[in-house]
C-alpha positions as CSV (number, residue, x, y, z in Angstrom):
1,M,35.1,30.6,27.8
2,A,34.7,33.0,30.7
3,Q,31.1,33.6,31.7
4,P,30.2,37.3,32.6
5,I,28.4,37.8,36.0
6,Y,27.2,40.9,37.7
7,K,26.5,42.0,41.2
8,V,23.7,44.6,41.5
9,D,22.3,46.4,44.6
10,A,18.5,46.4,44.1
11,F,15.9,48.6,45.7
12,S,18.5,51.3,46.1
13,D,19.9,54.2,44.2
14,K,23.4,54.0,45.7
15,P,26.0,51.2,46.1
16,F,26.3,49.2,49.3
17,S,22.6,49.4,50.3
18,G,19.5,47.7,49.2
19,N,19.6,44.0,48.4
20,P,22.6,42.6,46.4
21,A,21.8,40.1,43.7
22,G,23.9,38.1,41.3
23,V,22.9,38.2,37.6
24,C,24.3,35.7,35.1
25,I,23.1,35.9,31.4
26,L,23.7,32.4,29.9
27,P,24.9,31.8,26.4
28,K,23.2,28.4,26.4
29,K,21.3,26.2,28.8
30,A,23.2,25.4,32.0
31,S,22.8,22.5,34.4
32,E,20.9,23.0,37.6
33,E,23.9,21.7,39.6
34,W,26.2,24.4,37.9
35,M,23.7,27.2,38.7
36,K,23.5,26.0,42.3
37,N,27.3,26.0,42.6
38,V,27.5,29.5,41.2
39,A,24.8,30.7,43.6
40,R,26.7,29.1,46.5
41,E,29.9,30.8,45.4
42,M,28.2,34.2,45.1
43,N,26.8,33.7,48.6
44,L,24.1,36.3,48.1
45,S,20.4,36.0,49.0
46,E,19.7,35.2,45.3
47,T,21.5,34.8,42.1
48,A,19.5,35.1,38.9
49,F,20.2,33.1,35.7
50,L,18.7,34.3,32.4
51,L,18.6,32.3,29.2
52,P,17.5,34.2,26.1
53,Q,14.5,32.8,24.2
54,D,13.7,33.9,20.7
55,D,9.9,33.7,20.6
56,E,8.9,34.7,17.1
57,S,5.2,34.2,17.9
58,K,5.4,37.1,20.4
59,G,7.8,39.2,18.3
60,H,10.0,40.1,21.2
61,Q,13.1,38.9,23.0
62,W,12.1,36.8,26.1
63,F,14.2,35.3,28.8
64,N,13.9,32.2,31.0
65,L,14.6,33.4,34.5
66,R,15.5,31.2,37.5
67,W,16.5,32.3,41.0
68,F,18.8,30.4,43.5
69,T,19.7,31.1,47.1
70,P,23.0,29.6,48.3
71,V,21.1,26.4,49.2
72,T,18.0,26.1,47.0
73,E,16.0,27.3,44.0
74,V,13.0,29.6,44.8
75,D,9.7,30.2,43.1
76,L,9.7,34.0,43.2
77,C,12.2,36.8,43.8
78,G,11.7,40.5,43.4
79,H,15.1,42.0,43.9
80,A,16.9,39.6,41.6
81,T,14.3,40.2,38.9
82,L,14.8,44.0,39.3
83,A,18.6,43.4,39.1
84,S,18.1,41.2,36.0
85,A,16.1,43.9,34.1
86,H,18.6,46.5,35.1
87,I,21.5,44.5,33.6
88,L,19.6,43.8,30.4
89,W,19.2,47.5,29.8
90,E,22.6,48.5,31.1
91,T,24.4,46.0,28.8
92,G,22.4,47.0,25.8
93,R,20.6,43.6,25.4
94,L,17.4,45.6,25.6
95,L,16.8,49.1,24.4
96,P,15.8,51.6,27.0
97,D,12.1,51.6,25.8
98,Q,11.9,47.9,25.5
99,Q,10.1,45.8,28.1
100,A,12.0,43.1,29.9
101,R,9.9,39.9,29.7
102,F,10.6,36.7,31.7
103,Y,9.3,33.1,31.8
104,T,9.5,32.0,35.5
105,R,8.2,29.4,37.9
106,S,5.7,32.0,39.0
107,G,4.5,32.7,35.4
108,I,5.2,35.6,33.1
109,L,6.8,38.6,34.8
110,T,7.6,41.9,33.1
111,A,9.6,45.0,33.9
112,D,9.6,48.5,32.4
113,R,11.8,51.6,32.8
114,R,10.1,54.6,34.3
115,G,12.8,57.3,34.4
116,D,15.3,56.3,37.2
117,W,12.9,53.6,38.4
118,I,12.1,50.1,37.3
119,E,8.5,48.9,37.4
120,M,7.8,45.2,37.8
121,N,4.5,43.4,37.3
122,F,4.1,40.5,39.7
123,P,1.2,38.2,40.8
124,S,-0.4,39.1,44.1
125,K,0.1,36.7,47.0
126,P,-2.4,37.8,49.7
127,E,-2.5,36.2,53.1
128,Q,-5.2,34.6,55.1
129,P,-5.5,34.6,58.9
130,A,-3.5,31.7,60.4
131,T,-1.9,30.5,63.6
132,I,1.9,30.1,63.9
133,P,3.2,26.9,65.5
134,I,5.8,28.5,67.7
135,D,6.0,30.7,70.8
136,F,6.3,33.9,68.8
137,P,7.3,36.2,71.7
138,E,10.0,33.8,72.7
139,V,11.4,33.1,69.2
140,L,11.3,36.8,68.0
141,G,10.9,38.8,71.1
142,A,7.5,40.4,70.5
143,K,3.8,39.7,70.7
144,P,2.0,39.6,67.3
145,K,-1.0,41.7,66.7
146,Y,-1.9,39.6,63.7
147,V,-0.7,36.4,62.0
148,G,-1.5,35.3,58.4
149,R,-0.1,33.0,55.8
150,N,0.1,33.0,52.1
151,Q,1.6,30.5,49.5
152,F,5.2,31.2,50.6
153,D,5.4,32.9,54.0
154,Y,3.9,33.7,57.4
155,L,3.0,37.4,57.8
156,V,3.2,38.8,61.3
157,E,2.1,42.3,62.3
158,V,3.8,43.8,65.4
159,E,2.9,46.9,67.5
160,S,5.3,49.5,66.1
161,E,8.4,50.1,64.1
162,A,10.5,50.3,67.3
163,V,9.4,46.8,68.1
164,L,10.1,45.6,64.6
165,R,13.6,47.0,64.5
166,G,14.3,45.5,68.0
167,L,13.5,41.9,67.0
168,K,16.3,39.4,67.6
169,P,15.1,36.1,66.1
170,D,16.1,32.6,67.0
171,F,16.9,31.6,63.4
172,W,17.4,27.9,64.2
173,R,13.8,27.7,65.4
174,L,12.4,29.8,62.6
175,S,14.2,27.5,60.1
176,K,11.9,24.6,61.3
177,L,8.7,26.3,60.1
178,P,7.1,24.8,57.0
179,V,7.4,28.0,55.0
180,R,9.9,30.0,52.9
181,G,10.1,32.8,55.5
182,I,8.5,35.1,58.0
183,I,7.4,38.6,57.0
184,V,7.2,41.0,60.0
185,T,5.6,44.3,59.5
186,S,4.2,47.4,61.3
187,L,3.0,50.9,60.7
188,P,6.0,53.3,60.4
189,A,7.3,55.7,62.9
190,D,7.1,58.5,60.3
191,P,3.9,58.1,58.3
192,E,4.7,61.1,56.2
193,K,7.6,59.2,54.7
194,Y,6.4,55.6,54.4
195,D,3.1,53.8,54.5
196,F,4.5,50.7,56.2
197,V,7.8,49.0,57.2
198,S,8.9,45.4,57.3
199,R,11.7,42.9,57.9
200,F,12.0,39.4,56.3
201,F,13.6,36.3,57.9
202,A,14.1,33.1,55.8
203,P,16.7,30.8,57.5
204,A,14.9,27.8,55.9
205,V,16.3,28.8,52.5
206,G,19.7,29.9,53.8
207,I,18.9,33.6,54.4
208,N,18.7,34.6,58.0
209,E,17.5,38.2,57.1
210,D,17.0,39.3,53.6
211,P,17.9,43.0,53.1
212,V,14.9,44.0,50.8
213,T,12.4,41.4,49.7
214,G,10.3,42.4,46.6
215,S,8.2,39.2,46.7
216,A,7.2,39.8,50.3
217,H,5.5,43.0,49.1
218,T,3.2,41.1,46.8
219,C,1.6,40.1,50.2
220,L,2.3,43.3,52.2
221,G,0.8,45.5,49.5
222,W,-2.6,43.8,49.8
223,F,-2.4,43.5,53.6
224,W,-1.7,47.2,54.1
225,G,-3.8,48.4,51.2
226,K,-6.9,47.0,52.9
227,R,-6.1,48.6,56.2
228,L,-5.0,52.0,54.9
229,G,-7.6,52.2,52.1
230,K,-4.8,52.8,49.5
231,T,-3.8,51.3,46.2
232,E,-0.4,53.1,46.0
233,M,2.0,53.0,48.9
234,T,5.7,53.5,49.6
235,A,7.3,50.9,51.9
236,Y,10.7,50.6,53.7
237,Q,12.4,47.4,54.6
238,A,14.2,48.1,57.8
239,S,17.2,45.7,57.5
240,A,20.7,46.8,58.2
241,R,21.1,47.8,54.5
242,G,17.6,49.0,54.1
243,G,15.6,49.7,50.9
244,V,12.6,51.4,49.4
245,V,9.8,49.6,47.5
246,K,6.9,51.5,45.8
247,V,3.8,49.3,45.6
248,R,0.7,49.7,43.4
249,L,-2.3,47.3,43.5
250,A,-3.7,46.3,40.1
251,G,-6.4,43.7,40.2
252,D,-4.8,40.3,40.8
253,R,-1.4,41.8,40.2
254,V,1.0,44.0,42.2
255,I,3.2,46.6,40.6
256,L,6.6,46.8,42.4
257,C,8.8,49.8,41.7
258,G,12.5,50.1,42.7
259,Q,15.9,51.4,41.7
260,A,19.2,49.5,41.1
261,V,22.9,50.1,40.7
262,T,25.6,47.8,39.4
263,V,28.5,47.4,41.9
264,M,30.6,44.7,40.4
265,R,31.3,43.0,37.0
266,G,33.3,39.8,36.8
267,E,33.8,36.5,35.0
268,I,33.3,32.9,36.0
269,L,36.4,31.1,34.7
């Protein structure tokens, strides 16, 4: 039987921008090898696989959610979670006022509709000061103002948005670092429009540059919140496709808010 699959542009309100994710709602448990093969075939930064779970004790439809890049499974992915919630509402599996609830490798995640936006509740992943074991100016082409590290990634602050946009990484050398990826960030050129900007490089997991990285903002939100004295911020990820992420700090959680649009529906034969 053919298996439906969707392609969704997340953290965007229009097609062909933001971060594309695959979404596959499974009728029954699938093997890890099959999911890896599908993710490799989709060749997107992440493909999400959802398995419905009837949890009577919680009185609500839950979903097991897993994320795969073209080369590996990852512990946390924001844009593919956003895309998954969007598809659950769009296909009528959840009513518009129902919360999307997921069991994941990073614990329980939830998503709610807020008008045209989707609001996701994620664990915070703040960084600590660190040293990076590479010649950063040589590998990325800029001198860091600050370097930190959290559970997943290095976080590097650079001087300006112009510097950030001009980075030309040596992806092979970045792939040798013992982390998922490198978050690079700066203050924006237009502070009236955004509170901070960023880019995200993750060649170690098969993604040279991720267009918009929700999970990186679980670190970026706390980093910039402390510096700006804010608990609510609007961020822009300055990739070629680009995307907007709204961030709200909430104790040991980070609320990420974005939009999504379905661009493709298909079947796995």
